[in-house]
C-alpha positions in Angstrom: -27.7 53.9 -12.8 -29.8 56.3 -14.9 -32.2 58.8 -13.4 -34.3 61.7 -14.4 -34.9 64.5 -11.9 -37.8 66.8 -12.3 -38.6 69.8 -10.1 -41.8 71.4 -9.2 -44.1 72.3 -6.4 -47.3 71.1 -4.7 -49.9 73.9 -4.6 -52.4 74.6 -1.8 -55.0 72.2 -3.2 -52.4 69.4 -3.4 -51.7 69.5 -7.2 -48.2 68.7 -8.4 -47.0 71.4 -10.8 -43.8 70.5 -12.6 -41.3 72.9 -14.0 -40.8 72.2 -17.7 -43.2 69.3 -18.0 -42.6 69.1 -21.7 -38.9 68.5 -21.2 -39.7 65.7 -18.7 -42.0 64.1 -21.2 -39.2 64.3 -23.9 -36.6 62.7 -21.5 -39.0 59.9 -20.6 -39.2 58.9 -24.3 -35.5 58.1 -24.2 -35.7 56.1 -20.9 -36.1 52.3 -21.1 -39.3 50.7 -20.0 -39.1 50.1 -16.3 -40.7 50.5 -12.9 -40.0 53.8 -11.2 -40.2 55.4 -7.7 -41.6 58.9 -7.3 -40.2 60.6 -4.2 -41.8 63.9 -3.0 -39.6 65.9 -0.6 -39.4 69.5 0.4 -36.5 71.4 -1.1 -35.2 73.6 1.7 -32.2 75.3 0.1 -28.8 75.4 1.7 -28.4 78.1 4.3 -26.5 81.3 3.8 -24.2 80.1 6.5 -23.4 77.0 4.5 -22.8 79.1 1.4 -20.4 81.4 3.3 -18.5 78.4 4.7 -18.3 76.7 1.3 -16.9 79.8 -0.5 -15.0 81.3 2.4 -13.4 78.2 3.8 -13.8 75.1 1.5 -13.2 76.6 -1.9 -10.8 79.2 -0.5 -8.5 76.6 1.2 -8.5 74.3 -1.9 -7.7 77.3 -4.1 -4.8 78.2 -1.9 -3.4 74.7 -1.9 -3.7 74.3 -5.6 -1.8 77.5 -6.1 0.9 76.3 -3.6 1.2 73.3 -5.9 2.0 75.6 -8.8 -1.4 75.9 -10.5 -3.1 79.1 -11.6 -6.6 78.6 -10.5 -9.5 80.9 -9.4 -12.1 80.1 -6.8 -14.7 79.8 -9.7 -12.5 77.2 -11.4 -12.2 75.2 -8.2 -16.0 75.4 -7.7 -16.6 74.1 -11.2 -14.2 71.2 -10.7 -15.9 70.3 -7.3 -19.3 70.3 -8.9 -18.2 68.1 -11.8 -16.5 65.7 -9.4 -19.0 65.6 -6.4 -22.3 66.9 -7.8 -22.9 65.2 -11.1 -25.6 63.3 -12.9 -25.7 61.0 -15.8 -27.7 62.0 -18.8 -28.7 60.0 -21.9 -26.9 60.9 -25.1 -27.9 58.1 -27.6 -28.1 54.4 -27.8 -26.0 53.1 -24.9 -24.1 56.4 -24.5 -24.4 58.5 -21.4 -22.7 61.7 -20.3 -21.7 62.8 -16.8 -22.8 66.4 -16.2 -22.1 68.8 -13.4 -25.2 69.9 -11.5 -25.8 73.2 -9.9 -25.2 73.2 -6.1 -27.9 75.9 -5.7 -30.6 73.2 -5.8 -29.1 71.1 -3.0 -31.0 71.2 0.3 -29.2 71.6 3.6 -28.6 67.9 4.1 -27.5 67.3 0.5 -25.2 70.3 0.7 -23.6 69.0 3.9 -23.0 65.6 2.3 -21.4 67.4 -0.8 -19.1 69.4 1.5 -18.1 66.4 3.5 -17.2 64.5 0.4 -15.0 67.4 -0.7 -13.3 67.6 2.7 -12.4 63.9 2.6 -11.1 64.3 -1.0 -9.0 67.3 0.0 -7.4 65.4 2.9 -6.7 62.3 0.9 -5.7 63.8 -2.5 -4.2 67.2 -1.9 -3.2 66.8 1.7 -5.1 69.6 3.4 -7.4 69.7 6.4 -10.5 71.8 6.0 -11.9 72.8 9.4 -15.5 72.2 10.3 -17.8 75.2 10.3 -17.5 77.4 13.5 -14.0 76.1 14.3 -11.8 79.1 15.0 -8.1 78.9 14.2 -5.7 80.8 16.3 -3.5 83.2 14.4 -0.2 84.3 15.9 1.8 87.3 14.6 5.3 87.5 16.0 6.5 86.1 19.3 4.3 88.5 21.4 1.0 87.2 20.1 -1.3 85.4 22.4 
C-alpha cells in the first residue's frame, strides 16, 4: 500500500502549516487518483527513557548476540538494520516501481516507538534466539560463589 506522510504543526489560530509543502505537492503528482484520509495527531516524541532502553538494552543485546555468532557489527550498524526492517516506508520510484526506505526513529511517538521495540524483541527471540528483557526488569549478576 502506498502512502505519503507529511509533517507540520497547527498554530494557535488553527492553521495547518506543513513542513516542505512544495515537496508534498511534487509527491502528490506521482500518486494515482484516489480518495484519501487525512489524520491529524499530536507527535509526542519518544521519551528519553525509551531511547536509553533502546540503545542500552535492545541494540546492545542484539549487537552482542551478532558478535557471538561471528559477525563484526557495531551498535550503529544494528540500529540501521533494525530501522530498515521494522521502520520502513514505500516510496514511488517510477511507473510501477517502488522502493522500501528506512525511516528515522526520531519521528516516532511513544506508542509507535513501543510498537517498534516490541516487533524487534519478537524478531530477536524468533530469529537470533535471545530474550530481551522489558524495561525496568533488573537482572541479577553473580560474581563467584559468594555472590548473593
